[in-house]
C-alpha positions in Angstrom: -2.9 30.7 -14.3 -2.2 27.0 -15.1 -2.6 24.3 -12.6 -0.3 21.3 -13.0 -1.1 18.0 -11.3 2.0 16.2 -12.3 5.1 17.9 -10.8 7.7 16.3 -13.0 5.9 16.6 -16.3 6.1 19.5 -18.7 2.7 21.2 -19.0 2.4 20.5 -22.7 3.0 16.8 -22.1 0.5 16.8 -19.3 -2.1 18.4 -21.5 -1.6 15.7 -24.1 -1.8 12.9 -21.5 -5.1 14.3 -20.2 -6.4 14.7 -23.7 -5.5 11.1 -24.5 -7.0 9.8 -21.3 -10.3 11.7 -22.0 -10.4 10.2 -25.6 -9.6 6.6 -24.4 -12.5 4.2 -24.0 -13.6 3.5 -20.5 -12.3 -0.1 -20.5 -8.8 1.2 -21.3 -8.9 3.8 -18.4 -10.2 1.1 -16.1 -7.3 -1.2 -17.2 -4.8 1.6 -16.4 -6.3 2.0 -12.9 -6.1 -1.7 -12.2 -2.4 -1.7 -13.3 -1.7 1.3 -11.1 -3.4 -0.5 -8.1 -1.2 -3.6 -8.7 1.9 -1.4 -8.8 0.9 0.3 -5.6 0.4 -3.1 -3.9 3.8 -4.3 -5.1 5.6 -1.2 -3.9 3.8 -1.4 -0.5 4.9 -5.0 -0.1 8.5 -4.1 -1.0 8.4 -1.5 1.8 6.8 -3.9 4.3 9.5 -6.5 3.5 12.2 -3.9 4.2 10.5 -3.0 7.5 9.9 -6.6 8.5 12.5 -8.8 6.8 11.8 -11.9 8.8 8.0 -11.7 8.7 6.0 -14.5 7.0 4.2 -13.8 3.8 0.8 -14.1 5.5 1.9 -11.5 8.0 3.0 -9.2 5.2 -0.3 -9.6 3.4 -2.2 -8.8 6.6 -0.1 -5.7 7.2 -0.8 -4.7 3.5 -4.5 -5.0 4.2 -4.1 -2.6 7.2 -2.4 -0.2 4.8 -4.8 -0.5 1.9 -8.1 -0.8 3.9 -6.9 1.0 7.1 -6.8 -0.7 10.4 -10.4 -0.8 11.5 -11.9 -2.1 8.2 -9.1 -4.7 7.9 -9.9 -5.9 11.5 -13.5 -6.3 10.6 -12.6 -8.3 7.5 -9.7 -10.3 8.8 -10.0 -10.1 12.6 -7.5 -8.4 15.0 -3.9 -8.4 13.9 -1.9 -10.8 16.1 1.8 -10.1 16.6 3.7 -13.4 16.9 7.3 -13.9 18.0 8.0 -16.1 15.0 7.0 -13.6 12.4 7.5 -10.3 14.0 10.5 -10.7 16.3 12.3 -7.9 14.6 9.4 -5.5 14.8 9.5 -2.6 17.2 5.7 -3.0 17.5 6.3 -6.6 18.8 9.1 -5.5 21.2 6.9 -2.7 22.7 3.8 -5.0 23.0 5.9 -7.7 24.7 7.4 -5.1 27.1 4.0 -3.6 27.8 2.5 -7.1 28.7 5.4 -8.0 31.0 4.8 -5.0 33.3 
């Protein structure tokens, strides 16, 4: 039984990719990891901009930190996340928080 880790890649191509990765020098594999991490960050920011189109760049970066580090570690590093009317007025989170505080 063969186990494939890449669903959209032919098993022969996947075997070749794995062989080449194993033969590559460590610095090259590290460079590939760094490039993948930057791509992940860019895709996450694109998703955040779609969810929060009027949010300021600093708010998007803070939300990105919550996604990448998880909420608790991000709060330890950056402090608690503050929802502001200016940057999050279109956010369901903001609307619910405002409604909860007005009760």
